[in-house]
N, C-alpha and C positions, 0 to 999 in steps of 0.2 A: 504493500500500500504506500509506504513512504517513498519507495523508488518511483512509483507512478506519479506521486505528487511532485517530486523533484523533476521528473521529466516534463510535467506541465509547466512548472516554473521556468525551466530552461527554454521552453518553446515560445513564451510570450514576452513582448517588449514592455508591457505595462501590467503591473500587479497592484490591485487595490484590495486592502485588507480591512474587513469590517469586524465588529464584535457586538455584544448586546447593549441595549440602552441602559442608562443608569449604571455605568460600568463599575465593577469592583476591581481589586488588584489583579486577579487572574485574567479578567477580560482585557484590561489595558496591558498587563505584563506580557501576555501571549501575543497580542496584536502588535505591540511596539517591539517586543523582542524578536518576533518573526521578521518584522520590517527591517530591523537592524541587521539581522543575519543575511537577509537577501541583499540589502544595500552593500554590505561588505563583499559578498560573493559576486554580485553583478552591479558594479558601480555605473555601468552604462545603461541599465534599465531604469524605467520610471516606477518607483515603489512608493505607494501612498498608504497612509492609515487614516481612516475617516470615521466620523461619528461625533456626537456632542461632547463638549469638554466636561470634565468632572473636577471642579476646583479643589476638592479635598485630596485629589491624587495628581495635582498639576506637576509635582516634582518628577513624575515618571516621564512626562513629555507632552507635546502638543499634537493636535490633529492637523492633517493637511487639508487644504482647500482644493477640491477636485471639480472640474467642470463636467457637465453632462457628456459632452462629446469625448472626454477622455475614457469613458467606459466602453466606447466602441472598439471592439477587438481586444478587450482587456481580459485578463484572468482575475477573477474575484475569489477571495478566500474569506470565509466567515469563521471566526474563532469563538469558542465558548458560548454558543447560542443554540439552544435545543430546538427552538421553533422560530419560524420566519417572522411572526408577529413581534418578536422582541429584538430583531436586528436593528441596530442604530443606523439610520440613513437608508431609506427605502429603495435606493437605486442599486441595491445589491444584485438584482436580477437583470441588469442592463448590460452586463459583460458578455463575452463570447463563451465563457466556461466558468462554472461555479463549483468550488470545493468547500465542503463542510468539515471542520475539524472540531471535535467536541468530546467531552468526557461525561456528559449527561446521558441518561437512557435515550435511545434513538426513537423517540415517539413520533417525530416528524422527519422522515428521511428525505430532506430536500437536497438539491444540487446534482451535478453531473458526476461527482466523485465524493464519496463519504468516508471519512476516517473517524469513527466513533469508537472509543475504548473506555469503558467505565472502570477499568482496573487502574487507570492513572489518577493521581490525586487532583490533577489540574490540567488544563490545556497547556499551561506553561511547561509542565513536566513533559508533555507530549512533544512540544517544540524542542526541548533539550534532546529527546530521543531522535527527533528529525535531524538535529545538528550532528549527533553521534553517527547516525547512519549515512549522513551526507558528507562526512569527512573526506572520503575518497574522491568526492566530486568538488572538493575545494571549500566546503563550508567550515567556518571556524568561529568558535565562541571568542568574545573579547570582553573587556570589563563592562562595556555599555550593554551588550546583549545579555550578559550574565546577570547584571543587577536587575534588569527588567524581568527576566524569567524567574529570578530568585524572589522578586516581589510577588509574582503570581503564585508561586508554590507556597511561600510563607502565608499569603492571604488565605488560600483555600485549605491549608492544613492547620490553620490556627497556630502558626509558629511551631509546627510539627507536633502538636498536642492531639490532633484528631486521629481517629482510627484509620483514616485513609492514607496515613503516612506509612509507607511500606519500606522494606529494605532497598528496593529499587529506587524509591523516591529519594532516600538519603544518598544512595550511590550517585544518582544523577545530579543531585544538589551539590555534592562534593566537587563535581566538575565546575560548577558555577563559582563556588568559593575559591577554587584554585586560580580563578582569573583575577583575584586580588582587587576587587572593587572595594570602595570604602564602606565597610559594614557599619561603622559608627555613624557616618553621615546618613546611610540608608535608614537605620532604625530611628534616628532622630527625626527624619522626615516622616517615616511610616507611622510613628506613634504620636506625632504632633497633632494637637487638637486646638481648635479655636476656642476662646474663652466661653463663647455662647454654648458650645457643645458640652464643655465641662459643667456649666451651670445646669443644662438640661439633664446631664447624667446624674447630678446630685438630686434633681427632682425625681428622676426615674427610680433611683435607689431608695428613695423615701416612699414612693407611691406604688410600686409594682405589687401585685398580689400573688398569693400562692393558693391554688385550688386543689383540694383533695390531697394536700401534702406533697404533690408530685409535679404539678404544672404551674409554671410561672406565667403571669399575664401582665402585659402593659398596654394601655390604650393611650395613644397620643392624638388628641383632637386637633382640628385646624386652629382652634383658639389657642391651645397650648403652644403649637408650633409658632404661631404669630407672636405670642407673648415672649418666647425665647429667641425669636428672629432666626429660627432654624427651618430649613427646607425639609420636605419629606425625604429627599434623597440623602441629605446630610445626616438625618436621624439614624440611617442604617449603620453608622459607626457604633451605635450603642446596643445593637441587638444581643451582644453577648455579655453585657456589663454586669448582669446578675447571674451568670451561668454557673458560678462556683458555689451557689447556695446548697448546703447539705440537703440531700434527699430529692433534689430537683431532677426529674427525668426528661421533661420536655418544657419548652417555653415558647411564647409567641409574642410578637410585637404587632399591634394593630396601629397603622398610621393613616389618619384620615386625609384624603385629598378632596378636590372639588366635587367629583362625581363618583368616587369609590373609596374603598378602604384597602390600603395595601397590607398584605399579611406576610409576615416573616416568621417562619417556623424553624425551630432548632430542636435537636434531640441528643440524648446521651445513650440511646439504646433502641427505643421503640421506633419503628419505621413510620415516617411522617409524610413522605412524598405521595403516598396513596391518598392521604387526607387532602393534601394540596391539589391533587388531580381532580378531586370531587368539587373543587371550588375554582376551576379554571386555571390552575397553576401546575406546578411540577417541580422537579429538581432532584436532589440526591436523597437517599434514604434518611440521612441525618440532618440535612439542611435543604429547605425548600421554600418556595414562595407561592402565593396565591392572591386572589382578589375577592373581597366581599363587597356587597352593595348595601348593607344595612348593619346597624349594631346588633340586630337580632341574629343575623347570619354569623356574626363573630361569636355569639354565644354557642351556636351549633358547633363551630370549630373547636372552641374550648371543651365542649362536652366530648367531642371525638378524641381530643388529646387526653382527656381524663380516662376514657375507656382504653385507649392504646397504652397509656402508662400503667393503668391498673392491670390490664391483661398481661403485660410484661412481668409484673410482680407475681401474678398468679402462676405464670409459666415457670418462673424460677422456683417458686415454692413446690410445685409439682415435681420439678426435676430433682 
């Protein structure tokens, strides 16, 4: 599969790389890391990364401005995006050839060529493997691409704390660390939070609730976001801020927007992406997202989390 992807990259003069909207570190890290690798290998090609900017991750890099006509005859690669509805910049289908690279379950197999592998912690880790297998073709990691891909892996593994961190993940990450980028500067930027986010975090820690001793719940209304001058997307930085509470098995952030309520689900064991799928979303077994359209619907989601968390406890007792 990787060889076929590299064949396609070699065949096109223009490569445009997309990722999902409201990007997280893996979305940007894989997108910009891949772009960096391609630019180093093919300095004569036109390599672009497109999508909306994310201020909280601006230290990773900026997006390119691409005209409509530049998509004509171009190779388009979409990173870290399970379904087309979430692709940032709707022009992804205007190129001559489309490649999907993702580590989420392949529920929407779009594109001319699909590389989906859920055994990887992140798409950034997949791009490291692409670089490894592309070494004989002249692909080389450097400090710039290594830092970008490291950011994506760190983001999706929770700094190597989550169960998706495998021996292969650490082996591939060691190749990035060997490029000797400035880790102190990276972590300083990665953990940096605006004062308004810190203040909202304090509010969250004081006001989140625990349901049935196993499920953490936080509701952020539009009024609260306005009070703290935080956007819905910025609030995503806080989704794990009370994850270390003893006894917690699952937790959920509900973030109200103009016409819907964004749902962020996390777990320490119970499978939650099935719950997300029932509410127009999806994701990984332990980290998923969905959409609700009323506060009553959010109560249904909490009830499902309680059942999933309780069933896990019952299963362990039976075992």
